C-alpha positions in Angstrom: 90.3 113.1 136.7 90.6 116.6 137.3 94.1 116.5 136.0 95.1 118.9 133.3 95.1 117.1 129.9 98.8 118.3 129.3 99.7 116.2 132.6 97.6 113.3 131.8 99.2 113.3 128.3 102.4 113.4 129.7 101.8 110.1 132.0 100.0 108.4 128.8 103.0 109.1 126.7 105.6 107.8 129.5 103.5 104.5 129.1 103.6 104.4 125.2 107.3 104.9 125.8 107.7 102.1 128.2 106.0 99.8 125.5 108.6 101.0 123.0 111.6 100.6 125.0 110.4 97.1 126.0 110.6 96.0 122.0 114.5 96.3 122.6 114.6 93.9 125.6 114.3 90.1 126.0 110.9 90.4 127.3 109.1 92.8 124.9 105.3 94.1 125.9 103.2 92.1 123.2 100.5 94.5 122.4 100.0 98.0 122.9 98.7 99.8 126.2 95.6 101.1 124.3 94.9 99.8 121.0 93.4 101.8 118.8 93.8 104.9 121.0 96.8 107.3 121.6 97.8 109.4 124.3 97.2 112.7 122.8 93.3 111.3 122.4 92.9 109.7 125.8 93.9 112.8 127.3 91.4 114.7 125.1 93.9 116.6 123.2 93.3 117.4 119.5 95.5 114.3 118.2 98.7 116.4 118.1 101.3 117.6 120.7 100.4 121.3 121.2 103.0 121.8 124.0 102.6 122.8 127.3 99.5 124.7 128.3 98.0 124.6 124.8 96.0 121.8 124.8 92.7 122.0 123.1 89.7 119.8 123.4 89.5 117.0 120.6 86.4 117.1 118.6 84.5 113.8 118.2 85.9 113.3 114.4 88.6 114.3 112.4 87.7 117.3 110.4 87.3 116.5 106.7 89.5 118.5 104.4 87.2 120.4 102.1 87.5 119.6 98.6 88.2 122.8 97.0 91.2 123.3 99.8 92.4 119.6 99.1 92.3 119.8 95.4 94.6 123.0 95.8 97.1 121.4 98.1 97.4 118.0 96.2 97.6 120.1 92.9 100.5 122.1 94.6 102.1 119.2 95.8 102.1 117.4 92.5 103.7 120.1 90.9 106.7 119.8 93.0 106.7 116.3 92.3 106.8 116.8 88.5 109.8 119.1 89.2 111.5 116.7 91.5 114.1 114.8 89.4 115.4 118.0 88.1 115.6 119.5 91.6 117.6 116.7 92.8 119.9 116.6 90.0 120.9 120.2 90.8 121.3 119.1 94.5 123.7 116.5 93.2 125.6 118.8 91.4 126.0 121.2 94.2 126.7 118.4 96.6 129.5 117.6 94.0 130.8 121.2 93.9 131.0 121.4 97.5 133.1 118.1 97.9 135.6 119.6 95.4 136.0 122.8 97.4 136.3 121.3 100.8 138.2 123.5 103.1 136.7 126.8 101.5 135.2 129.2 103.7 131.3 128.6 104.2 131.0 132.0 102.7 132.8 130.9 99.6 131.3 127.9 98.9 127.8 129.4 99.2 129.1 132.1 96.7 130.4 129.1 94.1 126.9 127.6 94.7 125.1 130.7 93.9 126.9 131.1 90.9 126.3 127.5 89.7 122.6 128.4 90.1 122.8 131.0 88.3 124.7 129.5 85.0 122.0 126.6 85.0 119.0 129.3 84.8 118.1 128.9 88.5 115.7 132.0 89.2 116.2 132.0 93.0 118.6 132.2 95.5 120.4 129.4 97.4 118.4 129.8 100.5 115.3 129.4 98.2 116.4 126.1 96.6 117.1 125.0 99.8 113.6 125.5 100.7 112.4 124.0 97.6 114.2 120.9 98.3 112.4 120.6 101.5 109.0 121.5 100.1 109.6 118.6 97.9 109.9 116.3 100.7 106.5 117.9 102.0 104.8 117.3 98.7 105.7 113.8 98.6 104.6 113.4 101.9 101.0 114.9 101.0 100.7 112.6 98.1 101.8 109.4 99.7 99.4 110.3 102.7 96.5 111.4 100.4 96.7 108.3 98.3 97.5 105.3 101.0 95.3 106.4 103.9 98.6 105.9 106.1 98.8 107.2 109.6 102.0 109.6 110.4 103.8 107.1 112.3 103.2 104.2 109.3 104.8 106.7 106.9 107.6 107.2 109.3 108.5 103.4 109.1 108.4 103.8 105.1 112.1 102.6 104.0 114.1 102.9 100.6 112.3 100.5 97.9 109.0 100.4 99.8 107.3 100.0 96.7 106.4 96.4 94.4 103.7 95.7 92.0 101.5 92.3 91.5 99.4 91.6 88.4 96.1 89.7 88.4 94.9 87.0 85.9 93.8 89.9 83.7 96.5 91.7 83.6 95.4 94.5 86.1 98.8 96.1 87.9 98.5 96.8 91.3 101.2 98.5 93.5 102.0 98.0 97.2 103.7 99.9 99.9 105.4 98.1 102.5 105.6 99.6 106.2 104.5 99.0 109.4 101.9 99.7 111.8 101.9 100.0 115.6 98.4 101.7 116.1 96.7 98.1 116.1 99.4 96.1 117.0 99.4 95.0 113.0 103.4 95.0 112.7 104.5 94.7 109.1 101.8 96.0 107.0 101.1 96.8 103.1 98.8 99.8 101.5 97.9 99.4 98.1 98.7 102.6 96.4 98.5 104.2 92.8 101.5 104.8 90.4 101.4 108.7 91.6 102.4 107.4 95.3 104.8 105.4 94.0 106.4 108.2 91.6 106.5 110.3 95.1 108.3 107.3 96.9 110.9 107.2 94.3 111.5 110.7 94.7 112.0 110.2 98.1 114.3 107.3 97.9 116.8 109.6 96.0 115.9 112.7 98.1 116.9 110.7 101.4 120.1 109.4 100.3 122.5 112.1 101.7 120.5 112.0 105.0 121.0 108.0 105.2 124.8 108.6 104.6 124.9 110.9 107.7 123.1 108.6 109.8 125.3 106.0 108.7 128.4 108.3 109.5 126.9 108.8 112.9 126.7 105.0 113.5 130.0 104.4 112.6 131.3 107.3 115.1 129.5 106.0 117.9 130.6 102.3 117.2 134.2 103.7 117.2 133.7 105.6 120.3 131.5 103.1 122.1 130.3 99.9 120.7 127.8 99.5 123.6 126.4 103.1 122.8 122.5 102.6 123.0 122.0 105.5 120.6 123.5 102.9 118.0 120.4 100.9 118.0 118.2 104.0 117.8 120.0 105.4 114.7 119.7 102.1 113.0 115.9 102.4 113.3 115.9 105.4 111.0 118.7 104.5 108.8 116.7 103.1 105.9 113.7 105.7 106.4 113.1 108.3 103.9 110.9 111.0 105.5 114.1 112.4 107.3 115.0 115.6 108.7 117.9 117.0 111.1 116.8 117.1 114.6 118.0 120.8 116.0 116.9 119.7 119.5 119.3 116.8 120.0 122.5 118.1 118.3 121.6 117.7 114.8 121.1 114.2 114.3 119.0 112.8 111.4 115.8 111.3 112.3 112.4 110.7 110.7 110.3 113.9 111.4 107.9 114.3 114.7 104.2 114.7 114.1 104.9 118.5 115.3 107.3 119.1 112.8 105.1 117.8 110.0 102.1 119.9 111.0 104.4 122.8 111.0 105.4 122.1 107.2 102.4 120.9 106.2 100.4 124.2 107.6 103.5 126.3 106.2 103.2 124.8 102.6 99.4 125.2 102.6 99.8 128.9 103.4 102.3 129.7 100.9 100.2 128.2 98.4 96.9 130.2 99.3 95.2 127.1 100.9 93.0 128.4 104.1 92.9 125.3 105.8 94.3 124.3 109.3 96.3 121.2 108.2 97.4 118.5 110.3 98.6 114.8 109.6 95.7 112.8 110.5 93.5 114.5 108.5 94.8 112.8 105.5 93.4 109.4 106.4 90.0 110.8 107.1 90.1 112.3 103.5 91.3 109.2 101.8 88.6 107.0 103.4 86.0 109.5 102.3 87.5 109.8 99.0 87.9 105.9 98.6 83.9 105.8 99.4 82.7 108.6 97.0 84.6 106.7 94.4 81.9 104.2 94.4 79.1 107.3 94.2 80.8 108.5 91.0 81.6 111.8 93.2 85.5 112.2 92.7 86.3 115.4 91.5 89.8 115.6 91.1 91.3 112.0 91.7 89.4 109.7 89.9 92.1 107.5 88.1 94.1 107.6 91.6 91.2 105.8 93.3 90.2 103.6 90.7 91.0 100.1 92.6 88.9 101.4 95.3 85.7 101.1 94.1 85.8 97.6 93.5 84.2 95.6 96.2 86.4 95.9 99.3 86.1 92.4 100.6 87.9 91.3 96.8 90.6 94.3 97.4 91.7 93.3 100.6 91.8 89.3 99.4 94.5 90.7 96.6 97.1 91.0 99.8 96.2 89.7 103.4 99.0 92.0 104.4 97.1 95.0 104.0 95.9 97.0 107.2 92.6 95.9 107.7 91.5 98.7 110.0 91.6 101.0 106.8 88.7 99.1 105.5 86.7 99.5 108.6 87.2 103.3 108.3 86.2 103.5 104.4 83.0 101.5 105.3 82.3 104.0 107.8 82.8 106.7 105.1 80.5 104.6 103.0 77.7 104.6 105.4 78.1 108.5 106.0 77.9 109.0 102.2 75.0 106.9 101.7 73.3 108.5 104.7 73.9 112.1 103.2 72.5 111.0 99.8 69.3 109.5 101.0 68.7 112.2 103.6 69.3 114.5 100.1 66.8 112.3 98.3 64.1 112.7 101.2 64.1 116.8 101.3 60.6 117.8 100.7 61.7 120.0 97.8 64.4 118.0 96.3 63.5 117.1 92.5 64.1 113.4 91.5 64.0 111.9 87.9 64.4 108.5 87.2 62.0 105.6 88.1 63.2 104.9 91.5 63.6 108.6 92.0 59.7 109.7 90.9 58.6 106.6 93.3 60.7 108.6 96.2 59.0 111.7 95.4 55.6 110.0 95.9 56.6 107.8 98.8 58.1 111.0 100.9 54.8 112.4 100.8 52.5 109.5 101.7 51.3 108.1 105.4 54.0 105.2 104.8 56.9 107.7 106.1 54.9 107.6 109.5 55.8 104.1 110.3 59.4 105.0 111.5 60.2 106.3 114.8 62.1 109.4 113.6 63.8 110.7 110.5 67.3 109.5 111.3 65.8 106.1 111.7 64.0 106.2 108.3 67.4 107.4 106.5 69.2 104.7 108.3 66.7 101.9 107.0 66.7 103.0 103.6 70.5 103.4 103.0 71.2 99.9 104.6 68.6 98.4 102.5 69.3 99.9 99.3 72.1 99.1 96.9 73.3 102.4 95.9 76.1 103.0 93.2 76.9 105.8 90.5 77.3 105.1 86.5 77.9 108.7 86.2 75.0 109.7 84.8 72.4 108.3 87.5 72.3 106.6 91.0 71.5 103.0 90.0 69.9 100.8 93.1 70.1 97.4 91.4 71.4 94.6 92.5 73.9 93.8 89.6 75.6 95.6 86.9 74.3 94.1 83.8 71.9 97.0 82.4 73.4 98.7 79.2 72.4 101.9 80.8 75.4 101.5 83.5 77.7 100.2 80.9 77.4 103.7 79.1 76.0 102.1 75.7 72.5 103.6 76.3 72.8 106.7 79.4 68.9 107.6 78.6 68.0 104.2 79.4 67.9 105.3 83.0 65.5 107.8 82.9 62.5 105.5 82.9 64.2 102.5 84.7 62.9 101.5 88.2 66.1 101.3 89.5 67.5 104.8 88.7 67.5 108.1 90.9 68.8 111.1 88.7 69.1 114.4 90.8 70.4 118.0 90.1 74.0 116.6 90.3 73.3 114.9 86.8 71.5 117.8 84.9 74.8 118.9 83.0 75.4 115.5 81.8 71.6 115.3 80.3 72.1 118.8 78.8 75.4 117.4 77.3 73.5 114.6 75.8 70.6 116.9 74.7 73.2 119.4 73.1 74.9 116.3 70.9 71.4 114.6 70.1 70.2 118.2 68.4 73.5 118.1 66.3 72.8 114.3 65.5 69.4 115.5 64.5 70.9 117.7 61.4 72.6 114.7 59.9 71.1 113.4 56.6 72.2 109.8 56.8 71.0 108.3 59.8 67.7 107.1 58.1 64.0 107.3 59.8 65.3 104.7 62.3 67.9 107.1 63.4 65.5 109.9 63.3 63.1 108.1 65.6 66.0 107.2 68.0 67.3 110.7 68.4 63.8 112.2 68.8 62.6 109.5 71.3 66.3 110.2 73.5 65.4 113.9 73.2 62.1 113.9 74.8 63.8 111.5 77.4 66.4 114.3 78.5 64.1 116.9 78.2 61.6 115.3 80.3 64.6 114.6 83.0 65.6 118.5 83.0 62.1 119.5 83.2 61.5 117.2 86.4 64.7 118.8 87.7 63.3 122.1 87.3 65.8 123.1 84.3 64.8 124.7 81.0 66.4 122.5 78.3 68.8 124.8 76.2 67.7 124.2 72.6 70.3 124.3 69.7 70.2 127.7 67.7 69.4 127.1 64.1 
């Protein structure tokens, strides 16, 4: 028990290696040594391989990438992907040039390539072009990891043509990604992904082709030299993978990238795009779960469309494909509970203004003697969060058990201002100011009739009341 964490990690990894090697025998181990855990977690490290003497104690929970950092990271990655097809077309041109000048000196080949880049308007040097290709791989990893919730080892199992789509009875299209998961011994697993992730994976299909050819050549060479070479089976494991790279530590063989390599590439990518966050592979799964949970509360700032399917009931979503990774739903549920707790805790702050019928009721209740029936504040928050149905309709939080109200549908948003199921907070103030502004414009119209005027004035009063309750002075339209 007193051994160094690096020593423990090494021993735990040895057991994992035995499990992995057993899969190529006649009597494979049927389950992981410690399902749901890893050698690094068991050793108390931070979930990545820090190298000898560099172990750090693992925090209790994976850090959540801040929204601003995540938005910047994703946007930078997506810009690379949007330019991906053009970049790969240029790569193919350079590869064709290199084939034509086989036998030339290396410096001569590089000079010819530079001239071609200059001729087609590529502003950077040849070296920068090659860096851009690696940036494209990192960008695709970021997008797929962000939008699938996959762990790093699951992305390592992603192969060419990993995507397919299905349609439900209403004509809604769902995209799926095939891979494998060994974390919980699930084997073949699928993940629901949005079209943006499909785009990134198709880029990687094309990106990986030259590297897959190199693996095929390695297999052919090894088979010719020694048909029983055990490295043939190892190479075959990687031959169809897409997230590939050259392993300089093992004779420049092409293999899927390790966690250590990915963490280096991710941090380098983030640093060059001005993102001040210590990024690691395992943080994407936590961020995905957090965003998928928040999609039910109308709190997606950057990727709302990408997460639209995750706003449905998760049991229904799982029923769409029984091959989906079940553990991901558990993690999303954990995030849902956390989001609800945070929201209820905010509602119960003594100085937090709330409008809407339910919101006003909360303000009155939190100052009453009934609060003392709970053992402590945390118990009170959990009890309220567990017993209250909470979702967002964009302009209020609704605690009703159904979605039948026209206020939820957006047909009459101001109905929520007096609804006994609605909680309206300061986060909604801009929305009500916007409605207030539009209503003032409508009030200047001369063709809405007396009934229209009455309706507009009523809704103006409702918006004014909400804004004043939340501590804002409604901005009147200049006349």
